C-alpha positions as CSV (number, residue, x, y, z in Angstrom):
1,M,-1.5,-5.2,24.4
2,S,-5.2,-5.2,23.4
3,K,-5.1,-4.6,19.7
4,I,-3.2,-6.0,16.7
5,P,-1.6,-2.6,15.9
6,D,-0.2,-2.6,19.5
7,I,1.3,-6.0,18.9
8,I,2.9,-5.0,15.6
9,E,4.3,-1.8,17.2
10,A,5.7,-3.8,20.2
11,L,7.5,-6.1,17.8
12,G,9.3,-3.2,16.2
13,G,6.7,-1.9,13.7
14,A,5.5,-3.2,10.3
15,T,9.0,-2.9,8.7
16,A,10.9,-4.7,11.4
17,L,8.3,-7.4,11.8
18,A,8.1,-8.0,8.1
19,E,11.9,-8.5,8.0
20,H,11.7,-11.0,10.8
21,L,8.9,-12.9,9.0
22,G,10.6,-12.7,5.6
23,M,7.7,-10.9,3.9
24,A,6.8,-7.6,2.4
25,M,6.2,-4.7,4.8
26,T,2.9,-3.9,3.0
27,T,1.6,-7.3,4.1
28,V,2.2,-6.6,7.7
29,A,0.9,-3.1,7.3
30,S,-2.3,-4.5,5.9
31,W,-2.6,-6.8,9.0
32,K,-2.3,-3.7,11.1
33,A,-5.0,-1.8,9.2
34,R,-7.3,-4.9,9.2
35,H,-6.6,-5.6,12.9
36,S,-6.0,-9.2,12.0
37,I,-3.0,-11.5,11.7
38,P,-3.4,-14.8,9.8
39,V,-3.3,-17.7,12.2
40,E,-0.5,-19.5,10.2
41,H,1.9,-16.6,11.3
42,W,1.1,-16.9,15.0
43,P,3.8,-19.4,15.9
44,K,6.6,-17.2,14.4
45,L,5.0,-14.1,16.0
46,L,5.2,-15.8,19.4
47,E,8.8,-16.8,18.7
48,I,9.8,-13.3,17.8
49,A,8.0,-11.9,20.9
50,T,9.8,-14.4,23.2
51,S,13.1,-13.5,21.7
52,Q,12.4,-9.8,22.4
53,G,11.2,-10.4,26.0
54,I,7.6,-9.5,25.1
55,D,4.8,-11.4,26.9
56,L,2.5,-12.7,24.2
57,S,0.5,-15.9,24.1
58,Y,-1.9,-17.8,21.8
59,E,-4.6,-17.0,24.3
60,Q,-4.0,-13.3,24.0
61,L,-4.0,-13.6,20.2
62,V,-7.3,-15.5,20.2
63,H,-8.9,-13.0,22.6
64,I,-7.8,-10.0,20.5
65,H,-9.0,-11.6,17.3
66,T,-12.4,-12.5,18.7
67,A,-13.1,-9.3,20.6
68,A,-15.0,-6.5,18.9
69,P,-12.5,-4.1,17.3
70,A,-12.1,-0.9,19.3
71,D,-10.4,2.1,17.5
């Protein structure tokens, strides 16, 4: 996964991820559109990824957030 939208889709899409996080789907959809997930949500994101057998790390999240966006 090299982009935020890829991560969100891998975790079930905006609706499913929002349910896991206990927030509005529009919030997660805005992250996808902005290609950015607030850092305070990263621990829960990694927890969800682990529970779904998805390989995701803090290092990957940092790299994705600091790399130039590629559409």
